[in-house]
C-alpha positions in Angstrom: -28.1 41.0 -21.6 -31.1 38.6 -20.7 -31.5 36.0 -22.9 -33.7 33.0 -23.7 -32.8 29.2 -23.2 -33.9 25.6 -23.9 -32.7 23.7 -21.3 -31.7 20.1 -22.4 -30.2 18.6 -19.4 -28.7 18.8 -15.8 -25.4 18.7 -14.7 -24.1 16.4 -12.2 -24.1 19.4 -9.9 -27.8 20.0 -10.7 -27.4 22.7 -13.4 -29.5 23.8 -16.4 -27.4 22.9 -19.4 -28.6 24.9 -22.3 -26.5 26.2 -25.6 -25.3 29.4 -26.6 -23.4 30.1 -30.1 -22.0 26.9 -29.7 -21.1 26.5 -26.1 -22.7 25.1 -23.1 -24.5 27.6 -21.0 -25.2 26.1 -16.8 -28.4 27.8 -15.0 -28.6 27.8 -11.7 -32.6 25.8 -10.4 -33.3 25.7 -14.0 -34.1 21.2 -15.7 -35.0 19.8 -18.8 -37.3 21.0 -20.5 -37.8 24.5 -19.0 -37.4 27.6 -21.4 -35.7 29.7 -18.9 -34.9 33.9 -19.2 -31.4 34.3 -17.9 -28.1 36.2 -17.9 -24.5 35.1 -18.3 -21.6 35.0 -17.2 -18.4 34.0 -18.1 -17.0 32.3 -14.8 -13.7 31.4 -13.3 -13.3 28.7 -14.7 -14.1 30.1 -18.1 -17.5 28.4 -18.2 -20.9 30.3 -19.0 -23.4 30.1 -15.9 -26.3 32.4 -15.1 -29.1 32.1 -13.0 -32.8 32.6 -13.6 -34.4 35.6 -14.1 -38.2 34.4 -15.3 -39.4 30.7 -16.0 -40.7 31.1 -19.8 -42.2 27.3 -19.9 -42.0 25.4 -17.0 -40.7 21.3 -16.9 -42.8 19.2 -16.9 -40.4 17.8 -14.1 -40.7 20.5 -11.6 -42.0 21.1 -8.3 -42.6 23.8 -5.6 -39.9 23.8 -3.8 -40.4 22.6 0.1 -38.9 25.3 1.9 -39.5 29.1 2.9 -35.3 30.3 2.3 -35.1 28.6 -0.6 -34.4 30.9 -3.2 -32.1 32.5 -1.3 -30.4 29.9 0.5 -27.2 27.8 -0.8 -27.6 25.0 0.9 -30.1 22.8 -1.1 -29.8 22.5 -5.0 -32.5 20.3 -5.9 -35.7 21.7 -4.7 -37.7 22.7 -7.5 -37.5 19.4 -9.2 -40.5 16.8 -8.9 -39.4 13.2 -6.5 -39.4 11.8 -9.2 -37.2 13.1 -12.0 -34.9 13.6 -8.6 -34.5 9.9 -7.9 -34.2 9.2 -11.8 -31.2 12.0 -11.7 -29.3 10.9 -9.0 -29.5 7.7 -10.1 -27.5 8.7 -13.1 -25.2 10.6 -11.6 -23.9 7.1 -10.5 -25.0 5.5 -14.4 -23.4 8.1 -16.5 -20.2 8.0 -15.1 -19.9 4.2 -15.0 -20.4 4.4 -18.3 -17.9 6.7 -18.6 -15.4 4.4 -18.8 -17.4 1.3 -19.7 -18.5 0.2 -16.9 -21.5 -1.5 -15.9 -22.2 -4.3 -12.5 -23.5 -7.3 -13.3 -26.7 -6.6 -10.3 -28.3 -2.8 -9.9 -28.9 -3.1 -6.8 -32.3 -1.4 -5.1 -31.2 2.4 -4.7 -31.7 3.5 -1.0 -33.4 7.1 -1.2 -33.2 8.7 2.6 -36.0 11.6 4.0 -35.0 15.1 5.1 -34.7 16.2 8.6 -31.9 13.4 9.1 -28.5 15.6 8.8 -26.8 15.7 12.3 -23.4 17.5 11.4 -24.6 21.1 10.5 -22.1 24.6 10.4 -23.9 27.6 10.4 -21.5 30.8 10.1 -22.4 33.1 12.9 -21.9 36.8 12.3 -22.0 40.1 14.6 -23.2 44.2 13.0 -23.9 45.5 16.5 -26.4 43.9 18.9 -27.3 41.8 16.0 -26.6 38.0 15.1 -27.0 37.1 11.9 -26.8 32.9 12.1 -27.2 30.6 9.1 -25.8 29.2 5.7 -24.5 31.2 2.7 -26.7 32.4 0.2 -26.1 31.1 -2.8 -23.6 31.8 -4.8 -22.3 34.4 -2.7 -20.8 35.4 0.9 -23.0 36.9 2.4 -24.7 35.0 5.8 -28.9 34.6 5.2 -30.5 34.2 8.7 -32.1 30.7 8.3 -34.7 29.7 11.2 -36.3 26.4 9.6 -34.0 23.8 7.1 -36.0 20.4 6.1 -32.6 18.8 6.2 -31.3 19.2 9.1 -32.1 17.1 12.9 -34.7 19.0 14.3 -33.0 19.0 17.4 -30.2 20.5 15.8 -32.4 23.0 14.7 -34.0 23.3 18.0 -30.7 24.1 20.0 -30.1 27.4 16.6 -32.6 28.6 17.8 -31.0 29.9 21.2 -27.6 30.1 20.0 -27.7 33.5 18.7 -27.7 35.4 21.9 -25.3 33.1 23.1 -22.2 33.5 20.6 -23.3 37.4 20.9 -20.3 37.4 23.7 -18.2 35.6 21.7 -17.8 37.0 18.0 -15.9 39.9 16.7 -17.5 43.0 15.4 -18.3 42.1 11.0 -16.0 39.2 11.1 -18.0 36.0 11.0 -17.1 32.9 13.0 -18.7 29.1 12.5 -20.3 27.0 14.8 -20.6 23.4 14.1 -23.0 20.9 15.6 -23.2 18.0 16.0 -25.2 15.0 17.7 -24.4 12.0 18.2 -26.8 10.2 19.9 -28.7 12.4 22.9 -24.6 13.9 23.0 -24.0 17.0 21.7 -21.1 19.1 20.7 -20.4 22.2 19.0 -16.6 23.1 17.7 -16.4 27.1 16.8 -14.2 28.4 13.7 -12.8 32.0 14.0 -11.9 34.9 16.0 -13.7 35.4 19.3 -12.8 37.4 22.2 -10.9 41.1 22.6 -7.9 39.7 21.4 -9.8 37.0 18.9 -8.5 33.9 20.6 -10.7 32.5 23.5 -10.0 34.7 26.9 -11.3 34.7 30.3 -14.8 36.6 29.1 -14.7 33.8 26.7 -14.5 31.7 28.1 -16.9 32.2 30.5 -19.2 32.6 27.9 -18.3 28.8 26.1 -19.5 28.2 29.8 -22.7 29.4 29.7 -23.3 28.9 26.6 -22.6 25.0 27.3 -24.6 25.0 30.7 -27.4 26.5 28.9 -27.9 24.8 26.2 -26.9 21.6 27.7 -23.8 20.9 25.1 -21.2 18.2 26.2 -18.5 19.4 24.9 -17.7 23.4 23.3 -14.0 23.4 21.1 -12.1 26.6 19.9 -10.1 27.0 16.5 -9.4 29.7 14.6 -9.1 28.4 11.2 -10.1 25.9 8.9 -7.2 23.2 9.0 -6.1 23.5 12.5 -6.7 21.1 15.2 -9.6 22.4 17.5 -8.7 22.5 21.5 -11.3 21.8 23.7 -12.5 24.4 26.3 -15.2 22.4 27.3 -16.4 19.0 27.8 -18.4 17.6 30.2 -18.6 14.3 28.9 -17.1 12.0 26.3 -18.7 12.4 23.0 -19.5 8.3 22.0 -20.5 6.8 19.3 -21.4 2.6 18.9 -20.4 1.3 15.2 -21.1 -2.9 16.5 -18.4 -3.8 19.2 -17.4 -0.7 19.0 -17.7 2.0 21.2 -15.6 5.0 20.7 -14.9 8.1 21.6 -15.1 11.2 19.3 -12.6 13.6 18.8 -13.4 16.8 18.4 -14.6 17.3 14.9 -15.0 13.0 14.8 -16.7 12.1 11.5 -19.7 10.4 11.5 -21.8 9.6 8.3 -24.6 12.4 8.2 -27.3 10.9 9.3 -27.8 7.9 11.4 -30.3 6.7 9.0 -27.2 6.7 5.9 -24.7 4.8 8.4 -27.2 2.1 9.2 -28.6 1.5 4.9 -23.8 1.8 4.2 -22.9 -0.5 6.9 -26.1 -2.9 5.5 -24.9 -2.7 2.0 -20.8 -3.6 3.0 -21.5 -5.9 5.6 -24.6 -7.6 3.1 -21.2 -8.1 -0.1 -18.7 -9.4 2.8 -18.2 -12.9 4.0 -19.6 -14.5 7.1 -15.7 -14.7 7.8 -12.6 -13.3 7.0 -9.6 -11.7 7.6 -10.6 -7.8 6.9 -9.2 -4.8 6.4 -10.6 -2.0 6.7 -8.6 1.3 4.3 -9.2 4.7 5.2 -10.8 3.4 8.0 -12.0 6.5 10.2 -13.9 6.7 13.3 -14.7 2.5 12.7 -18.2 3.0 11.1 -17.3 0.2 9.0 -14.7 -1.5 11.1 -17.0 -2.2 14.3 -19.8 -4.4 12.5 -16.8 -6.6 10.4 -15.7 -7.0 13.9 -18.2 -9.8 14.1 -16.9 -11.6 11.0 -13.7 -11.9 12.2 -9.7 -10.2 13.1 -9.7 -6.8 11.2 -6.5 -4.1 10.3 -7.9 -0.4 10.4 -5.6 1.8 8.0 -6.0 6.0 8.7 -3.9 8.2 8.9 -5.5 10.9 11.2 -3.3 10.6 14.7 -6.4 11.8 16.6 -8.7 9.0 14.9 -5.8 6.0 15.7 -5.7 6.7 19.1 -9.5 7.0 20.0 -9.5 3.5 17.8 -6.9 2.4 19.8 -8.3 2.6 23.1 -11.7 1.4 22.2 -10.1 -1.6 21.1 -10.0 -3.7 24.3 -9.8 -7.3 23.8 -11.6 -7.0 20.3 -9.7 -9.0 16.9 -8.5 -5.0 16.0 -5.4 -3.8 14.9 -4.7 -0.4 14.4 -2.5 1.2 11.7 -1.8 4.5 11.5 -0.6 5.0 7.3 -1.1 7.8 4.6 -2.7 5.5 1.7 -2.6 7.8 -0.5 1.5 8.1 -0.4 2.2 4.2 0.7 -0.6 2.7 -0.6 -0.8 -0.9 1.2 1.0 -2.9 -1.8 0.1 -6.0 -3.7 1.9 -8.6 -1.4 -0.3 -6.9 1.8 -3.6 -6.7 0.7 -2.7 -10.7 -0.3 -2.9 -11.4 3.5 -6.5 -10.3 3.6 -9.5 -12.9 2.6 -11.5 -8.9 1.5 -11.0 -5.5 2.0 -13.0 -2.4 2.4 -12.2 1.0 1.2 -13.5 4.4 1.8 -11.8 7.1 0.4 -12.1 11.0 0.7 -13.6 12.2 -2.9 -10.8 12.2 -4.5 -10.5 8.5 -4.4 -8.4 6.2 -4.2 -6.1 6.1 -7.1 -3.0 4.7 -6.1 -4.7 1.8 -3.8 -6.2 0.4 -6.3 -3.7 0.0 -8.9 -2.7 -2.1 -5.7 -5.3 -3.9 -4.9 -5.9 -4.5 -9.1 -2.3 -6.6 -8.9 -3.5 -8.2 -6.0 -5.6 -11.3 -5.3 -7.5 -10.9 -2.2 -11.2 -12.3 -3.5 -13.8 -9.7 -2.4 -13.2 -5.9 -2.6 -16.1 -3.3 -1.2 -15.9 0.1 -2.3 -18.0 3.1 -0.7 -17.6 6.1 -2.6 -19.5 9.3 -2.3 -17.5 10.4 -5.4 -19.1 8.5 -8.5 -16.6 9.8 -11.2 -13.6 9.2 -9.1 -15.3 5.6 -8.5 -15.3 4.8 -12.2 -12.2 6.0 -12.2 -10.5 3.3 -9.7 -13.7 0.6 -10.7 -12.0 1.1 -14.3 -8.4 -0.1 -12.7 -9.7 -2.9 -10.8 -11.8 -4.1 -13.5 -9.0 -4.1 -15.8 -7.0 -5.6 -13.4 -8.8 -9.3 -13.4 -11.7 -7.5 -10.7 -15.4 -8.6 -12.0 -18.1 -5.2 -11.0 -20.4 -7.8 -9.3 -22.9 -4.6 -7.7 -23.5 -1.3 -7.2 -25.9 0.3 -5.0 -26.9 4.1 -4.8 -27.4 5.4 -1.6 -28.1 9.1 -1.0 -28.7 10.9 1.9 -27.2 14.1 0.9 -30.8 15.3 0.1 -31.6 18.3 -2.3 -28.1 18.2 -3.3 -25.9 17.1 -6.4 -24.5 14.2 -3.5 -24.6 10.9 -3.9 -22.9 7.9 -2.7 -22.8 3.9 -3.3 -21.8 0.4 -2.3 -20.2 -1.3 -4.9 -18.9 -5.1 -4.9 -15.6 -6.9 -6.4 -15.0 -10.8 -6.8 -12.2 -12.2 -8.3 -13.3 -13.6 -11.6 -14.0 -16.8 -11.2 -13.9 -16.5 -7.5 -17.3 -15.6 -6.4 
C-alpha cells in the first residue's frame, strides 16, 4: 500500500529519510523538503526502504536530472539534487563522520568538486538474447541490464568505443549468460577485460580468441584479457603494447585491471593534496601503495619504501624503479601492520587503504613518533574511526580536504594531514 512521507534528511548513501510509525524509512531519489508517495518494503537488513511513486510537494533542492537514462540506471544516485545542495551534502558526509567521533580538523581546506565526464574506468554488462546484445549498466536495484547509449560520468572516448562494441562481443557471448566488459583508458591506450563465460564451453576457444583479435583490431585496443569470475587473475589474450601509467618519476606497466584513480583530474587533486601536506624532504613510507600514485611524486623529495600486498603490483613497481631511491616491499598490512618501531624509521608516512580503512595499522602508528602522517580515504566512516585512534595516541588532525571525483554518487574521498602535537 502506498503512503505519503515527509523527507527530513538525506542519508550518507543518498536516500531520503522519513518516519513511519516511529521507524525511519529510507526512500530512494527523495530529498529533504520533499513530500512523496512511496511503497515501502522491509529490506534484507531489516530496514524499511521504498521508491518514489509520486512527488506531492517538491523539495526546493530538487533539480531536473541531466541524463536521459537516470530513471532506470543504477549508476548515479544524486542527479535530482541541485548543485549547491549536492556539494554541501557531500562535504557534510565527511563533517558528520568526524563529528560522530568527536573530531574536527584545525583547518578545513577548500573542497574540490570535479565535473562529470572524466571517468576512465567503466564496467559494462553485456547480455545476449538471440541476435540482440544488451550492453549497459544494471537497472536501479535490479539485476536487469539497461542499454546505455550515453553516460554523463564516463570519458567520451569510452562511450565512443562502447557504441561499436556490441556486435564485436556477439561472437564471444553465451546465450542468456551475462558477462562484463571492463574498459580502462590510460592516456591514449585502452584495455578491455572480459569477465564471464565465453565461447562454446565457457572458456576462450579458438573461435573466441579469433573474435577477440578482431575486436582488438577494429577498436584499436592495446590489451584484451579474460577471466571466468570476479576475483580471478585475468589471462592476457592479446597485448599489442604495455599499458603505461606515469606517476611523477615512475613509469609503470600496469597489469590487467591495474588500479588507477577513476579520473585523471581526481588523481591530480589527490596528489596535490598529499604533496602539499608532506615536508619538502624526508624519508617516506607509502602504505597500501597500489600502482604508485603517490609513491612516484614522493620520490622527488626523498627515498620511499612502498608497501603493497598485490604480487603483480609489486613486480610492476620493482620493474619500474630503475635507479630511483625506491624500495618495494610486499606486505599484508591488515595482518602484519607496520610496527611502531618500523614506523619511526620514517619522517612522514602516507596511507591510502581500501574502504575498510586501516584500523590495525592506525593503532601502531598512534604509538609511533613519526612527525607527519597523511591519510587518503574513500570511506569517511572508516577514516573517522582510524583518525580517532591517531588523535587519542597524541596526533593532531591538522587539516582535511574533501575531493569529489565520484560525481553524482554517494562516494566521496578526502585527504587528511596529522602531526605530532607540538612538532608542526
